[in-house]
C-alpha positions as CSV (number, residue, x, y, z in Angstrom):
1,X,-11.4,0.4,21.0
2,X,-13.4,1.6,24.0
3,X,-12.9,4.5,26.3
4,X,-9.7,6.6,26.3
5,X,-6.5,6.4,28.2
6,X,-6.2,10.2,28.0
7,X,-7.5,12.5,30.8
8,X,-11.0,13.7,30.4
9,X,-11.0,17.2,28.9
10,X,-12.3,20.0,31.1
11,X,-15.1,20.7,28.7
12,X,-17.0,18.1,26.7
13,X,-18.6,19.9,23.8
14,X,-21.2,17.2,23.1
15,X,-22.3,13.8,24.3
16,X,-24.3,11.4,22.2
17,X,-26.4,8.7,24.0
18,X,-29.2,6.3,23.3
19,X,-27.3,5.1,20.2
20,X,-25.5,2.0,19.0
21,X,-22.0,2.4,17.6
22,X,-20.5,0.8,14.5
23,X,-16.9,1.8,15.3
24,X,-15.4,-0.3,12.5
25,X,-12.6,-1.3,14.8
26,X,-11.6,-4.6,16.5
27,X,-12.7,-8.1,15.6
28,X,-16.5,-8.0,16.3
29,X,-18.8,-7.4,13.4
30,X,-18.8,-3.7,12.5
31,X,-16.9,-3.0,15.8
32,X,-20.4,-2.8,17.2
33,X,-21.1,-1.3,20.6
34,X,-24.8,-1.6,21.5
35,X,-26.3,1.0,23.8
36,X,-23.2,3.1,23.5
37,X,-22.1,6.7,24.1
38,X,-19.7,9.0,22.2
39,X,-18.2,12.2,23.6
40,X,-16.7,15.1,21.7
41,X,-14.1,17.7,22.7
42,X,-12.4,20.3,20.4
43,X,-13.7,18.6,17.3
44,X,-12.3,15.2,18.2
45,X,-13.7,12.1,19.7
46,X,-12.9,12.2,23.4
47,X,-14.5,9.0,24.5
48,X,-16.4,6.1,22.9
49,X,-17.8,3.0,24.6
50,X,-20.8,1.4,26.4
51,X,-23.1,3.9,28.0
52,X,-22.9,2.0,31.3
53,X,-19.1,2.5,31.3
54,X,-19.3,6.3,30.7
55,X,-17.2,8.1,33.3
56,X,-19.5,10.4,35.4
57,X,-17.1,13.3,34.8
58,X,-17.9,13.2,31.1
59,X,-21.6,13.6,31.7
60,X,-21.0,16.4,34.2
61,X,-18.7,18.3,31.9
62,X,-20.8,18.0,28.8
63,X,-22.4,21.2,27.6
64,X,-24.9,19.5,25.3
65,X,-26.4,16.0,25.2
66,X,-27.8,14.6,22.0
67,X,-30.4,11.8,22.0
68,X,-29.6,9.3,19.1
69,X,-33.1,7.8,19.5
70,X,-31.9,4.3,19.2
71,X,-30.2,4.7,15.9
72,X,-26.7,3.8,14.8
73,X,-23.6,5.9,14.5
74,X,-20.9,5.1,12.0
75,X,-17.8,7.0,10.9
76,X,-18.6,9.6,8.2
77,X,-18.5,8.1,4.7
78,X,-15.5,8.5,2.5
79,X,-15.8,8.6,-1.3
80,X,-12.2,8.0,-2.2
81,X,-12.4,8.1,-6.0
82,X,-14.4,10.7,-7.9
83,X,-14.1,12.9,-11.0
84,X,-17.0,15.2,-10.0
85,X,-15.5,18.5,-11.2
86,X,-16.4,18.7,-14.9
87,X,-18.8,20.5,-17.3
88,X,-21.5,19.2,-19.7
89,X,-23.4,16.0,-20.0
90,X,-23.0,12.8,-21.9
91,X,-26.5,11.6,-21.6
92,X,-26.9,11.6,-25.4
93,X,-24.0,9.2,-25.7
94,X,-25.6,6.9,-23.2
95,X,-28.7,6.9,-25.4
96,X,-26.6,6.2,-28.5
97,X,-24.8,3.3,-26.9
98,X,-28.1,1.7,-25.9
99,X,-29.1,2.0,-29.6
100,X,-25.9,0.0,-30.6
101,X,-23.5,2.8,-31.5
102,X,-20.0,1.8,-30.4
103,X,-17.8,4.0,-28.2
104,X,-15.3,4.2,-31.0
105,X,-17.9,5.6,-33.4
106,X,-19.0,8.1,-30.8
107,X,-15.4,9.2,-30.3
108,X,-14.9,9.7,-34.0
109,X,-17.9,12.0,-34.0
110,X,-16.3,14.1,-31.3
111,X,-17.9,12.4,-28.3
112,X,-16.4,10.5,-25.4
113,X,-13.9,12.1,-23.1
114,X,-13.1,14.7,-25.7
115,X,-16.6,16.1,-25.5
116,X,-16.1,16.5,-21.7
117,X,-12.7,18.1,-22.2
118,X,-14.2,20.6,-24.7
119,X,-17.1,21.5,-22.3
120,X,-14.8,21.8,-19.3
121,X,-12.3,23.9,-21.1
122,X,-15.2,26.2,-22.1
123,X,-16.5,26.6,-18.6
124,X,-15.4,29.4,-16.4
125,X,-14.5,28.8,-12.8
126,X,-17.8,30.0,-11.4
127,X,-19.8,27.8,-13.8
128,X,-17.7,24.8,-13.1
129,X,-18.1,25.3,-9.4
130,X,-21.9,25.5,-9.6
131,X,-22.2,22.3,-11.7
132,X,-19.8,20.4,-9.4
133,X,-21.5,21.6,-6.2
134,X,-24.8,20.0,-7.2
135,X,-23.1,16.6,-7.5
136,X,-21.2,17.1,-4.2
137,X,-24.4,18.0,-2.3
138,X,-25.9,14.7,-3.4
139,X,-23.0,12.9,-1.8
140,X,-23.1,15.0,1.4
141,X,-26.9,14.3,1.8
142,X,-26.0,10.6,2.3
143,X,-23.4,11.2,5.0
144,X,-20.2,11.7,3.0
145,X,-17.7,13.7,5.1
146,X,-14.6,13.2,3.0
147,X,-14.2,13.0,-0.8
148,X,-11.4,12.7,-3.3
149,X,-11.7,14.9,-6.4
150,X,-9.5,14.3,-9.5
151,X,-8.7,16.7,-12.3
152,X,-8.3,15.2,-15.8
153,X,-10.9,16.8,-18.0
154,X,-8.8,19.8,-18.9
155,X,-5.6,18.2,-20.2
156,X,-4.0,21.7,-20.6
157,X,-2.4,24.0,-18.0
158,X,-5.2,26.5,-17.4
159,X,-8.1,24.0,-17.2
160,X,-6.3,21.5,-15.1
161,X,-5.4,24.2,-12.6
162,X,-8.9,25.6,-12.7
163,X,-10.4,22.2,-11.9
164,X,-8.1,21.8,-8.9
165,X,-9.0,25.3,-7.7
166,X,-12.7,24.4,-7.9
167,X,-12.0,21.3,-5.9
168,X,-10.3,23.3,-3.2
169,X,-13.1,25.8,-3.1
170,X,-15.7,23.1,-2.7
171,X,-13.8,22.0,0.4
172,X,-13.8,25.5,1.7
173,X,-17.5,26.2,1.0
174,X,-19.1,22.9,2.2
175,X,-18.7,20.8,5.3
176,X,-16.5,18.1,3.7
177,X,-12.8,17.2,3.6
178,X,-11.7,17.4,0.0
179,X,-8.5,15.6,-1.1
180,X,-7.5,16.8,-4.6
181,X,-5.7,14.5,-7.1
182,X,-3.9,15.7,-10.3
183,X,-4.9,13.4,-13.1
184,X,-3.2,15.1,-16.1
185,X,-2.3,11.7,-17.5
186,X,-6.0,10.8,-18.0
187,X,-6.2,10.8,-21.8
188,X,-4.3,12.3,-24.8
189,X,-5.6,15.8,-25.6
190,X,-6.4,16.5,-29.3
191,X,-3.6,18.9,-29.7
192,X,-1.1,16.1,-28.9
193,X,-2.7,13.5,-31.2
194,X,0.0,10.9,-32.1
195,X,2.5,12.5,-29.6
196,X,1.8,10.7,-26.3
197,X,5.4,10.9,-25.2
198,X,5.5,14.6,-25.8
199,X,2.3,15.0,-23.7
200,X,3.8,13.0,-20.8
201,X,6.8,15.3,-21.0
202,X,4.5,18.3,-20.6
203,X,2.7,16.7,-17.7
204,X,5.9,15.8,-15.9
205,X,8.0,19.0,-16.6
206,X,5.3,21.6,-16.6
207,X,2.1,20.6,-14.8
208,X,3.3,18.4,-11.9
209,X,5.8,21.0,-10.7
210,X,3.2,23.8,-10.9
211,X,0.5,21.8,-9.2
212,X,2.9,21.0,-6.4
213,X,4.2,24.5,-6.1
214,X,0.6,25.9,-5.8
215,X,-0.4,23.2,-3.3
216,X,-3.4,22.3,-5.4
217,X,-3.2,18.5,-5.0
218,X,-1.8,16.0,-2.6
219,X,-1.5,13.2,-5.1
220,X,-1.0,12.3,-8.7
221,X,-3.0,9.7,-10.7
222,X,-2.7,8.2,-14.2
223,X,-4.7,6.0,-16.5
224,X,-2.4,3.0,-17.3
225,X,-4.2,1.1,-20.0
226,X,-4.2,0.2,-23.7
227,X,-6.4,3.2,-24.4
228,X,-4.5,5.3,-21.9
229,X,-0.8,5.4,-21.2
230,X,1.9,2.8,-21.2
231,X,3.7,1.4,-18.1
232,X,6.8,3.3,-19.0
233,X,4.9,6.6,-19.4
234,X,3.1,6.0,-16.1
235,X,6.4,5.4,-14.3
236,X,7.6,8.8,-15.6
237,X,4.6,10.4,-14.0
238,X,5.3,8.6,-10.8
239,X,8.9,9.7,-10.8
240,X,7.8,13.4,-11.3
241,X,5.2,13.1,-8.5
242,X,7.7,11.5,-6.1
243,X,10.3,14.2,-6.9
244,X,7.8,16.9,-6.0
245,X,6.5,15.3,-2.9
246,X,3.1,14.2,-4.2
247,X,1.6,10.8,-3.3
248,X,0.6,8.3,-5.9
249,X,-2.7,6.6,-7.0
250,X,-3.4,4.7,-10.2
251,X,-6.3,3.6,-12.5
252,X,-5.1,0.1,-13.0
253,X,-6.1,-3.2,-14.7
254,X,-9.6,-2.0,-15.6
255,X,-9.7,-3.3,-19.2
256,X,-6.5,-5.4,-19.4
257,X,-3.6,-6.4,-17.3
258,X,-0.8,-3.9,-17.9
259,X,1.1,-4.6,-14.6
260,X,0.1,-1.1,-13.4
261,X,-0.8,-2.2,-9.9
262,X,2.6,-3.8,-9.3
263,X,4.3,-0.7,-10.6
264,X,2.2,1.5,-8.3
265,X,2.9,-0.8,-5.4
266,X,6.7,-0.3,-6.0
267,X,6.2,3.4,-5.6
268,X,4.2,3.0,-2.4
269,X,0.9,4.1,-3.9
270,X,-2.0,4.9,-1.7
271,X,-4.4,3.0,-3.9
272,X,-4.9,1.2,-7.2
273,X,-8.4,1.5,-8.6
274,X,-10.8,-0.6,-10.8
275,X,-8.8,-3.9,-10.9
276,X,-11.1,-6.1,-12.9
277,X,-8.0,-7.7,-14.6
278,X,-5.7,-7.7,-11.6
279,X,-3.5,-10.8,-11.6
280,X,-2.3,-12.9,-8.7
281,X,1.1,-11.2,-9.0
282,X,-0.6,-7.8,-8.7
283,X,-2.5,-8.9,-5.7
284,X,0.7,-10.1,-4.0
285,X,2.4,-6.8,-4.9
286,X,-0.2,-4.6,-3.4
287,X,-0.6,-6.8,-0.3
288,X,3.1,-6.4,0.4
289,X,3.0,-2.6,-0.1
290,X,-0.1,-1.9,2.0
291,X,-1.7,-0.3,-1.0
292,X,-5.5,-0.2,-0.9
293,X,-7.6,-1.8,-3.7
294,X,-10.4,0.5,-4.7
295,X,-13.5,-1.2,-6.2
296,X,-15.7,0.9,-8.5
297,X,-19.0,-1.0,-9.1
298,X,-20.7,1.9,-10.7
299,X,-18.4,1.9,-13.7
300,X,-18.7,-1.9,-13.9
301,X,-22.5,-1.7,-13.9
302,X,-22.8,1.3,-16.3
303,X,-20.4,-0.3,-18.9
304,X,-22.1,-3.7,-18.5
305,X,-18.8,-5.3,-17.8
306,X,-18.6,-9.0,-17.1
307,X,-15.0,-9.5,-15.7
308,X,-15.2,-9.3,-11.9
309,X,-12.3,-8.0,-9.8
310,X,-10.6,-10.8,-7.8
311,X,-12.3,-10.1,-4.6
312,X,-11.6,-13.5,-3.0
313,X,-7.9,-13.2,-3.8
314,X,-7.8,-9.7,-2.3
315,X,-9.6,-11.0,0.8
316,X,-7.3,-14.0,1.2
317,X,-4.3,-11.7,0.9
318,X,-5.7,-9.3,3.5
319,X,-5.7,-6.4,1.0
320,X,-7.9,-3.6,2.3
321,X,-10.7,-3.0,-0.1
322,X,-12.3,0.4,-0.5
323,X,-15.5,1.3,-2.5
324,X,-16.2,4.5,-4.3
325,X,-18.6,6.1,-6.7
326,X,-16.1,6.9,-9.5
327,X,-18.5,9.9,-10.2
328,X,-17.8,10.9,-13.8
329,X,-19.8,11.8,-16.9
330,X,-18.9,8.9,-19.1
331,X,-18.8,5.7,-17.2
332,X,-20.2,6.2,-13.8
333,X,-22.5,9.3,-13.4
334,X,-23.2,8.2,-9.8
335,X,-23.7,10.5,-6.9
336,X,-24.9,7.9,-4.3
337,X,-22.2,6.2,-2.3
338,X,-24.9,4.1,-0.5
339,X,-25.9,2.7,-3.9
340,X,-22.3,1.7,-4.5
341,X,-22.3,-0.1,-1.1
342,X,-25.2,-2.2,-2.3
343,X,-23.6,-2.8,-5.7
344,X,-20.3,-3.8,-4.1
345,X,-22.3,-6.6,-2.3
346,X,-24.7,-7.6,-5.1
347,X,-22.2,-7.4,-8.1
348,X,-18.8,-8.0,-6.4
349,X,-19.7,-10.3,-3.5
350,X,-18.5,-8.2,-0.6
351,X,-20.3,-8.7,2.7
352,X,-22.2,-5.7,4.0
353,X,-19.6,-5.2,6.7
354,X,-16.8,-5.3,4.0
355,X,-18.7,-2.8,1.9
356,X,-19.2,-0.4,4.9
357,X,-15.5,-0.7,5.8
358,X,-14.9,0.2,2.1
359,X,-16.6,3.6,2.5
360,X,-15.2,4.3,6.0
361,X,-12.0,2.7,7.3
362,X,-10.5,1.6,4.0
363,X,-11.8,4.6,2.1
364,X,-9.9,6.8,4.5
365,X,-6.8,4.7,4.1
366,X,-7.0,5.0,0.3
367,X,-6.6,8.8,0.8
368,X,-3.9,8.6,3.5
369,X,-6.4,9.9,6.1
370,X,-6.8,6.8,8.3
371,X,-4.9,8.6,11.1
372,X,-7.7,11.1,11.3
373,X,-10.9,9.5,10.2
374,X,-12.6,6.3,9.1
375,X,-13.2,4.7,12.5
376,X,-14.8,5.8,15.8
377,X,-11.8,6.1,18.1
378,X,-10.6,8.6,20.7
379,X,-8.4,11.2,19.2
380,X,-9.9,11.0,15.7
381,X,-11.9,13.7,14.0
382,X,-15.5,13.8,15.2
383,X,-16.8,13.1,11.7
384,X,-19.7,10.7,11.9
385,X,-23.3,9.9,10.8
386,X,-26.3,9.1,12.8
387,X,-28.6,6.6,10.9
388,X,-32.2,5.7,11.5
389,X,-31.6,2.0,11.1
390,X,-32.0,-1.1,13.3
391,X,-28.7,-2.8,12.1
392,X,-25.7,-1.7,10.0
393,X,-26.5,-4.2,7.2
394,X,-29.5,-1.9,6.3
395,X,-27.0,0.5,4.7
396,X,-26.2,-2.1,2.1
397,X,-29.7,-3.4,1.8
398,X,-32.4,-0.8,0.9
399,X,-32.1,0.5,-2.7
400,X,-32.7,4.2,-2.9
401,X,-33.1,4.7,0.8
402,X,-31.4,7.4,2.7
403,X,-31.7,6.8,6.5
404,X,-29.2,9.6,7.3
405,X,-30.6,11.5,10.3
406,X,-27.6,13.7,11.3
407,X,-24.2,14.4,9.9
408,X,-21.5,15.6,12.3
409,X,-18.3,17.1,11.1
410,X,-15.5,18.1,13.5
411,X,-18.0,17.8,16.3
412,X,-20.7,20.1,14.9
413,X,-24.0,18.9,13.5
414,X,-24.0,20.1,9.8
415,X,-27.1,18.3,8.7
416,X,-30.3,17.1,10.5
417,X,-33.2,15.4,8.9
418,X,-36.0,14.0,11.0
419,X,-39.6,13.2,10.0
420,X,-42.6,13.3,12.3
421,X,-45.4,11.0,11.4
422,X,-48.7,11.8,12.9
């Protein structure tokens, strides 16, 4: 989409020129506009298009002009699946697994998710914020302007609410849009050992209503798996979420095909995530519902999995595919979304354009934010990144590189990093 049908605002707050634009719209690769211009007013994109087509009144009304120095602008990156609020580390478990100790043995020794639950329950709110902020800052340094943060390492009332309050505070303290998700049905806490139905009762009748009443999350998630919760238990969580006006997401088909994706689709889920064991029927269900398929190559890599998600089937069915870090202490301690873009290409077979769409347009859709962000279009939030690259495929290509020059959020430059070489 080029230009704008709306009248030019009286004041243009900023104008970016000498840039190429990866708008992520239309039918051309990356929605590319070479030698483009982008204008901002009141924190929104007011105009985007070819520099030569820029209306003269936009230039005359601009209060500041930025030189993009021949770089590329893309929408701000969206990390649509993280668990980045937690305490402690599981590096020792990683070392043990490399030595041949099984996950089950580690769990019996008090490790696994229970060790993270114990550490998170022990952490006060200030300490939890500090640990989580470091992880968030790594994401922001690479151009992330929106992030989803799940709870799920408390599994009791006080800690789950504390995690969600920390997520909210992160969004208040840093230049990033935070979408919080309540993941009480993540695992069975030790005090409910052997009583999974009782725990789901607690989640549905105590926690979901309180999370909704306090406005601490916009969505509910669950882990529907043989080592998580059954299809019937998951549906009870969905019903509670729906009753209290919360949207639905789901960890689905990561280790086996439980039919969770089709269930989530019936409830109009924003996304289903992981999907290595997604069946053809599951693909058809989410295609019909408009649910986003979120691919998590970090967990696939870290766990040394071999079963690939059905990318070609998702592609053939026009299912939007998002890509995220799945930042968590046990299976994907990743804080680089650009690395996940590369892994989505090298491990899962996405094209660089599909992977970039996965962390922009489709990542925003997976959070229900596609009306505000994810593409460069007039009327959307002026959240974007200026990259020092010669073509968009470089974002998927260079391992460990961070070509981010500027990050703009709501029209204001919140990060600049430029290097002068003598």
